N, C-alpha and C positions, 0 to 999 in steps of 0.2 A: 505494501500498500502506500508507503513511502515512498519508495523508487518511483512508486507510476505519478503520485503528490510533484516529483524533483524534476521529473521528465516533462508533464505537463508547465511547468514553473520555466525550466526552461525552452519548451515551447514558444512559450506567453513573451519574455523577453525578447525571442527571437523574432516573434510577427512585429513587436513595436519598433526594435532595431528598425526594421524594413519599411515601418512606415515614417521611420524620420528621414529615409535617404531620399533628396532632393532629388533624383533623379528616374523616381518609379511615382514620383509626385502626379505627374498627367493621367498616366496608365491608373492608379489608386484612385483618384478623384472621378475618373468614369466608372469604376467598381459604386466607391459610395453614393456616387450621384443615380445610380439605379438604384440600390437601395434605398436613396434615401426618396427618391420619386413613385416605389411600388409603396412606403407605410404614409408617405403624404395623401397618395389614392386612396386608400384604405381610410382615410380618416375622415377625408373628405366624403368620398362617395356611401359608407356606411350609415352614417344618420342620415344623410339623404334619402339614402332609398329603402332606411325604416320608416321614416316620416312618410314618402310617396307611396309605398306600399300597401300601410295598415289603413292609408287614408283614402285612396281611390282604387286599389286592385282588391278583388273577390279571388276565392277561392282558400283554399285549407290551410291552414298553420303550416303546415311543411311545405305545399307549393311559397307560400308569400316568404318562406323563410331561404326557401330555396332562391327565388326571384332575386333578394338582397343579396345571398351568397356571389352570383352568378354576374350580378352589375357591381359589386365590389371588388371582386377579382380582374375584372374586364378595366376597370376603372386604370387599377392600382398597378394591373400590367401595360396598360398601355403609357401610362406615365412614364414606371421604368424605361421602357422597351426606348419612349423618346429620348430622357434624359442620357441615357447610356450610349443612343446615336449622336444625339445632338453635342455631347463633352467630346464623344471621340471624334467624332469630325471637324469641331473646333480644335483638338488637341494635334491632328495632324494636320492641318491648314497653318494651324502656326509653325507646326515642325516644320514643314515644305518650301515655306515662304520666309522662315526667319524671325518672324515678330506677329502680331496679332492686331489685326483692323477690323474695322467693324463690319465690313464687308461678310467674312467670317461667319459672324454671327448668324447673320440673316440667311446665307446659303445654308450654313450647318442648322438652322433651323426648319426652312422649305424643305428640306431632305428628307428629315425626322419627319416633320408635320405630314408631306405625303404620304410615307414609307406608315408608318404607326396610325394616323387619323385622317388617312383617305379614302377609309371603307364610310359608306354612310347610314351607320346606323344612329338608335338614340343617347345614347354616351358619346358616340363621337358626335355627333350635331350641337347636343347641348354645350361641350367641353369649346368648342369650337365659337358658337354663340356668344359663352362668358365671354371669350378671350375678347370678341370682335366689339363687343361695347368697351369694352374696358381699353382698347387702341384708340379706337374714337376721342375718347376723352384723353385719352394720354397725346395723339397727335396734333388735337384743339389745344389743349395745352403746348405744347413744343411749337407751333405753329404761331403763339402768340408771346414765348419766349424770343425766337429767332425774329420775331418783326415781321413774317411774310402776312398775319394779320393784325390791324390794331385792339392794344386793350382794351375791351369793353368797359364802356360806363359805369353801368349794372352789371351785375351778377346774373351771366347770362340764364341760369340752372333754371330757375324756375319756368323760362319759356320752353325749355329742353323738356323737364319735365312734364309742359302740359302738352306739348308736341309727342312726345312718345307714350302717353296713356292715353290722348286722344286716338292714335294711332290704332294702338294694340285693341282697344275697344272697338273700334271700327272693320277690323280685320276680323275681330271674334264674333261680329254680329253678321255681320256680312259676306265674309271668307273666311268660314273657321276650318278649312283645310289645312291653310297656307301656314297655320301657327305647330309648333311640336306638343305633341301629342301631351307631353306633360302638363304644359301651358293651358293646355285645351282642358285638362284635366280641371286642374287650377279653377280657372275661367269658371266651368261649367258648375262648379261645387260654389260659388260663390253670386254669379249672376242670373244664371239660369233656375239652380233645384231652389234658390230661395225664392222661387216666383213658386212654388208647391206646396201645399200642406194640406191635412185634411181634421186635423186638432191639434191638441196642446204639445200632444207627447210629440209631432213632426215638425212642429212651429218652432219648440223650445228646445227640447230634449235631445234629438233625433234630427238628422238631417233629411232623412227617410225612413218610411215607416218598414217595419221588416216583417210585417200580420200579413195576413190573408183580407183585410177588412176592405 
């Protein structure tokens, strides 16, 4: 037992020494990026899938738990693959060119996005749309910072909020099929299900009656 413990501590010391070597930093960063992508994807998707599944999906408890596990795994796997691909391509370009330039990030992320998130499925679609909204805000701020558009005299956010909500409710009311399924489910619950009730039970306590009255 003592010999096994000694061997383990020796292995641990060797691993820690390896992690401190600068020459392996790029390769180790790719590996840790894969790890962080997997963990972060699970942390983000698991609670979201849990809430959305129990709020809007029907089926047995086993089916719901399976759906949550599949969504969490898919998000975690895709994010891990993307970070691994992105950081690997970034390190390769920097090594080949001798330095890191901004275009390296763009090209590496484009390739990673095509390979990992190019499949048009509900999870990838949700991630891409989440990023798109952040990109639009980021590019708007960058345009002001660089002087491409003048600094607004008033905060433009109220106008943006009005246009976003006006557009999404118009789409929901008249072109519902254009919206993502999870958004359709949320809006159906909020704006359509609130139009229907039979008595106090499904007016205040439940959204829909579960009996056969």
